[in-house]
N, C-alpha and C positions, 0 to 999 in steps of 0.2 A: 559342282552346282556354281552357278554364277550369282555375282550380285545385281541389283536391279534398283536403278533410280525411283524416286518415287513422283516422277513428272511425267505424264503422258496423256495421249489424247487418242479416242477411237470411236467407231461408231459400227450400226449395223442397221439395216431397211428391209422390210419384205412384206409380203401379203398373205392373208388368210381369210379365205370367204370373200367379203365385201369390204373387209377392213385392210387399212394400209397402217404400217406402224414403222417406227425408226426410234433407236437409241442413240444416245451421245452420250459418252463417258468421258471424264475429265478427271485426272488427279494430280494432286500439288503436295508439296512436304506439308508435314504434320509430327507432332510428337506420338502419335499412336494412328490406330486405324479409325476413322472418320466416315462414315458412309451417310451420304445425303442424296435422298430418294425422290424423285418427282416422277408422278407417274399419270397418265392421261385417265379422262374420266372411263370409269368401267372397268378399270385396271387394278384397282386399289387390292383386289384379292391376291395379287400375285407379289405383293410388297414381303412378305416373309420368306417366300422361294428366292425371290430375286436377293434380297439380304444374305440370305446364307450362301448362295453362290458367290458373291461377291467376297464374303469374308472367307471362303474357302481358297481363294485364288491370289487374295492380297493380303500382305500383313500389316503395311504400314501406309500411311497417306490419308489426304482427304480427299474423298472419292463423291464427285457430283456424277449421278446418273440420273439421267431424264429420258422418260420415254413418250414420244408423241404419237396418236393414232388417230386415224379418221376413216369413218364409214363411207362408202361410195352411196349416191344416191340412190335409193329405190323407187321402184314405180308404188304411188302412194294406193292406198286402198279406199274405195269410194263404197260407202254405204247409204243407201238409200231406206229412209223410214217410211215404211210401207203401211203402218196403221197411221201415221198421219197423214200421208198423202190421200189415204180411201177417205179419210173424215173429209178432208178439204174437198174431193171431189163431189163428195156425197152433200156438203153444205152449199157448193156453188151450184149444185143441180138444182136445189128447191128454189133459187133465186131467179125471180121473173125479170129479164132486162128489158130496160124501157130505152128508147131513144137509140143513139148511134152508139151504144156500150157494146164492146164485141165479149163475146163468151171466153171465158177461162181456157187458155190453154194449158198443155203438159209443161212446157217449159218456162211458164209462167208460176205454174204450180210448185215446179222443182224448185225455184228461186226463192221461196217461202223460206225464213231461217227456221233451220231444224229438220226440214225435208231431207236433204243432202248433208253428208258430213265426209268431209276427206280428210284422211289419218295416214300420218308416215306408217309405213310397211312395219308391221311387228318384228321386233328383234328376236330371232329365234335364239333359244338359251345355247344349243349346241354350238351356235356361230360365234358366241362370245367365248364361249370354253376353248373352241379351236384358236381363236385370236389370240388368247391369253397364254395358250401353249406353245404357238409360234412365236410370241414374244419373248417368252423365257429362252426358248431355242437361240433367238438373236441374240439376248444377253450373253449367252455362252460364248458366241462367236465374236461379239465385240470385247469380252473380257481375254481371248484368248489374244486378239490383236493389241489390245491394252498392253497386258503381259510381255507379249514379244517387242513392243516399243521400251518398255521401262527396262528389259533386259539389253537392248541394244544401247540405251544410253547408259545404261550401268557398267557395260563393257567397257565404254570410251573413261567412264569415271574411274573405273579400276586402274586403267594406263597412267592416269593422271596422278593417283594416289600412289601407287606403286614407285612414280619418279620423285614425288614429295619424300615418301620412305627412303628412298635412295640418297636423296640429298641430306635429309636427317641423319642419316646413318654414317655418310661422310663427314658432315661437321661435327658429330660425335666423336669420330675417329680424330679428327683434327685436333679436338679440343683435348684427346687423349695424347696424342704426341706434341701438344704445343710446348715450345722451350720453355716458357713461363712455369710450366709444372715441373721441371727436373730441379731436382735436390739443390743443387748449386744455385740457380735461380732464386730457389723458395728462401735457401740460406742467406743471399745477398739482400733481399727485400725485408727479411727479418733483422739483419743487421743494423740495415738504414733505420726500421723503425724503432729499435731497440736503442739505436744510438742517439736517437731524436728525443726519446723517453730519460736515457741517462742524463742527458744535458739540463734536465730541470734540475733545480737546486733541491726541491723536496720529493725527488722520487727515491724510494727504496729499494736499494741495491740487492736488498734481500727477496724481492719479488721478481727480480730480473729473470731467472729461469722459469718461473711460472708464467709469466705474461709471453714470454716467447713461446711455451708450449700451447697456451691457450690460442696465440694469433696463429699458428700451424694449424692447430685443429680446425681452426673457422674457415682458414683457407683450403683445406682439403676438399676437392669435388668427386673423389672417388665413387661414393654412393650415387651421386647424382648422375654421372657417367654410365655406371651399372645399370641403373634403371632406365636409363634412355633407352638403352642397348635393348635390355628386356621389353620394354614397352613397344619398341618398332619391330622387334621379332615377332610380337604375339599380334600385332596389327597386321603385318604382312601375313601371319598364318590364318587371321581372318577373312584377308580378301582371297587367299586360296582356298579356303572353305567355301566362300560363297553364302548365299541365302540372306535370310533376313539378319544382318550384321550390325546396320546403321548406330543403333543404339550403343554395342558395345565397341565399336570403334570411335563414337565421341567419348566415350569414358575413358578410352586410351589415351585420345588426343588431349583430353582435359591433364592427365598424369603426365603425359610429357611436356605439356606446357608448365606445369608445375615444377618440374624438374628442371626446366630450362631459367625459369625465373628464379630459383634456386643458386642455380650455377653464376648467373649473373650477379646475384647479390652477394654471394660468396668471394667472387672475382677481385683480385687487388692489382690485377695487370691488363695494360689497355686492351691485349692481342687477344687473351682470354675472353673478356667481356666484350670483345666483337664478335667473337664466334657464337657467345650465348645470344647476342641479338640477334645474329643471322638466323640462329635455332629457333627461335622465338617466332621469327617471319614465318619461316617455313613450316613450323606446327600449327599457326594460325591458318595460315593458307589451306594445310590439309585438314584443319577442322572445318573451316568454312565449306570446302567440297564434301564432308561427311554429312553434312545437313541435307542432302539430294539423295543419301542412299537409304534404302528400305530398311 
């Protein structure tokens, strides 16, 4: 499996009967999966099915899914109220016209309010069902395109993350073999520190050995180096496995940062501290990129 980014965009459009519809999908980073649907009037009935299809395809990210639909203009229906028209004809037939008054004509009677009604063509139930089904099919196509885009971006991110992990591993190895960690270098620093302590008039000579041991223990970064190696290896395994691994990678990045911070805190040598600071920078950049991973 490949890892996927949480960002992407896709769309799909089509026709069904007298309807034209179009989907627009956009996904951005999020801690979990948040689906936000906006459907055209008359298509609310497909919301549960549409939401289910999205959750089956995507594991993480805020997904904005918008469906627009437009029905093509149909020939309106014309209805004549024959009963009312007959009454009007009967009523005017009994009227005796005087002077220059012209008799009533059909067009005049048809213009009377209520005689003629013009209504939009009735929407066939089967037609809207067909349009909804077609729109769901279009959503599947748009989701496939969105997933493909997220995978392409995820592949690029995987290369960047792998390079970061390699850099973290090299810096960890550099700290492992740092001359400042050699026994003679540690002993020299201890001797300097103890000599400074012994120079104080009130210094208890009986605690000299105990203080030396404590100082050496505090300066030991063996555990931090081992955990840095283990966490980096676990992160590489997750990248190789693929899938929705963003949260687990983020956890490992936090653990890597914790060990690098401890290394810097324990270091009593400038060269080792510099390596620790470089580690912190690489790990922070690694973690920033992880925020885009599904």
